N, C-alpha and C positions, 0 to 999 in steps of 0.2 A: 458298597453303599456310599462310596466317596461322593457319588453324584448328589447326595443330599446336602453336602457341606456348603455349597454356594448359597443356600437359603438362609444360613445362620449368621447373625450379626457377630457372635462371639468369635474372636480370633482363635481361641483354643480349638473350636470345632474344626477349623480349617487344617489343623495340624494332625487330626485324628483320622485314621482310616475307617473307623466305625462311627456310627451316629450315636451319641450319648443321649439317653433319655432319662429324665427324672420321673419316677413312678410316684404319683400322689397317693400313697397308701402306707399304712404302718403294719398291714397284715403280712406277716412273713410268708404265709402260704401263697398269697397272691403274688408276692415278689418272686418267689421261686418259680411259679407257673409262667409268669410273664417273661422272666429271664430265660427259661428253658425254650419257650416258643420264639421269642424275638431274637434271642442269641443266635439261633440257627439262620436268621435272616440278615445277620450282620449288625445288629443293634447291641449297644452296651447299656444295660439297665442299672440304674442306681436308685435306691429308695430315697424318699424325701428326708428321712432321718439321717441316713449316711451323707446326704448332700448338705445337711445342716438346717433343714427346714422342718423343725419339730413343732408343727402347729396342728391344732385340731380344727376340723372344718365341719360345720353343721350341715347334714344332708337334709335339706328342707324341700327338695323336689318331690313331685308326685309321680315321676316316671324314672326309670333307670337312666335314661339319657340325660335328663335334667340334673340328676345327682352327679353323674360322671362329669358333666360340664362345670358344675359348682366346684367340685374338688380340683379339677384341672385349672380352672381360672384362678383359684385361691393361691396355688403354688406358682403359677405362671407370673403372677404379679410380683413375686419375690425373686425371680431368677431370670437369666437370659439363655437358658437351655430349653430345648423342646420338652414338653410335659405330657405325660400320659396318665389318665385316670380311668378307673372303671367303676361301675356299680353293678352288682350282681345279686341275684336272688332266686329263691325257690318259690315257684308258683304252683299251688296244689288245687286241683279242680274242685274237690269236695269242700275246700275251705274258701271257695270263691276267689281263688287266686292268691290267698295269703300263704305265707307271710310277705311275699312280694318285696317291695322296696324297704320293708321293715325287717327283712330276714336277719340282718346282723344284730338287731336289738329286740327281736320278737319276744325273747324270753327274759328281757331286762337288759339294762345297759352293761352290767358287769357279769352277764351270764357266760358260762363256759360253753364249749362246743357240746359237751354232754348235756348241759341244761337245755340247749336249743333242740337237740335231738329228742330228748325226753318229752319236751312240751309238744312237739309235733306228733309223736307217737301217742301221747295221751289224747290229743284232740281228734286223732283218726281212729281211736279204739273202736268206735261203733260205726265207722264208715266202710261201705263196701267198695266204693270207688276210691282207688288210691293213686290214680294217674297224676302225673306231675311233670313239670319241665323246669329246667334251670335256664335262666336268661342273663345275658351280660350285655351291657352297653359300654363302649369305650369312647373316650374323648381324647383327642390329640391336639395340642396347641403349639404352633411354631412360634419362635421368638418374634416373628413379624406380625403376630396376632391372628394368623389364619387358623381356623378351627375345623377339624374333621372328626366325624363320628361314625361309628359302625356298631353293629349288634350281631349276636349269635345266640342260638338256643339248642338245647338237646332234650329229647323226650324220654320219659321213663315212668317209674312208679315208686311209691314209698314202701319199703319192706316192713315186715312186722317187728323186726328187731335190728339193731346195728350189726353190720357184717363187714369185716375187713379192718385193717389197721393203718392204711395209708390215707393220704388226703387230709382234709380239715373241714370244719363246719358240718354241713349236712351230708357230706360224702358217704358216711357209713350206712345211711338209710335210703340213698338214691340209687335205684337199680336202673342202669342204662339199657334201653331196648337194644341198642346196637352192640354193646360190649357183652351183654348177657351176664353182667355182674355189677355189683355196686362200684361206685367210684373209689371207695376205700379198699376194694379188693383188687383194683386195677393198678398197674404200674404207672409211673408218671407219663411214660411214652404212650401207653394205651389211653389214658384219660385225656391227654392233650390232643390225641388224634380225633376225638369226637366231642370234646367238652365245649360248653357254651363260651367260655373265655377263649379257648383256642380258636374257635370259629370266628369270634368277634375280632380277635387280633389278626387273623389271616385276612378277613375282609378289610380291616383297617390298612394292612400293608399294601393291598391292591389299590386302595384309594390313594395312599401316599404316592405310589408309583405313578398312578394316573395323573395326580396333581403335578408331579415333577415333569412328566411328558408334555403337559399343557404349556 
């Protein structure tokens, strides 16, 4: 990944073999997934907090991509490193696509993962259709201002009760059609192989390589 270094204004970047990225999120679960996926591609991922940018960004966009860009731009204004942000959500057909972009705060600003899961299960109690999909949009901003976005999704359905102990958020109730288990029952490697975030990040990495080759 040394090929990326010539794009960066920071002299520190030129001294590194791997490309350092600031992840514009405070969600430890997301940081772990992003690091697991991009680390294999030669990227070094550091959270915004570890990098010293402990700021809160209001997600006012009405799409996942808009929210990802809002978060990435906010951190990019504060540093001279490449910045990556994502916005992800659970879209449930019987709820007209909800919680969607409001997934993180659907059960309230201070809701726990258990609160979020319980709210969804309660709203689906009388619904026969439990099909759903997880969607992620990622935004990447170079220090030179160039912005690249990508997205990914995975289909499945909502289980009647939480299953599994891994993952975070809605993982215990999202049954992946491909894995034949909930995300919370899957290992990190299994989940990353089909997950919405994994697919978005892989699509992003291809776009980054295409940009370099241009």
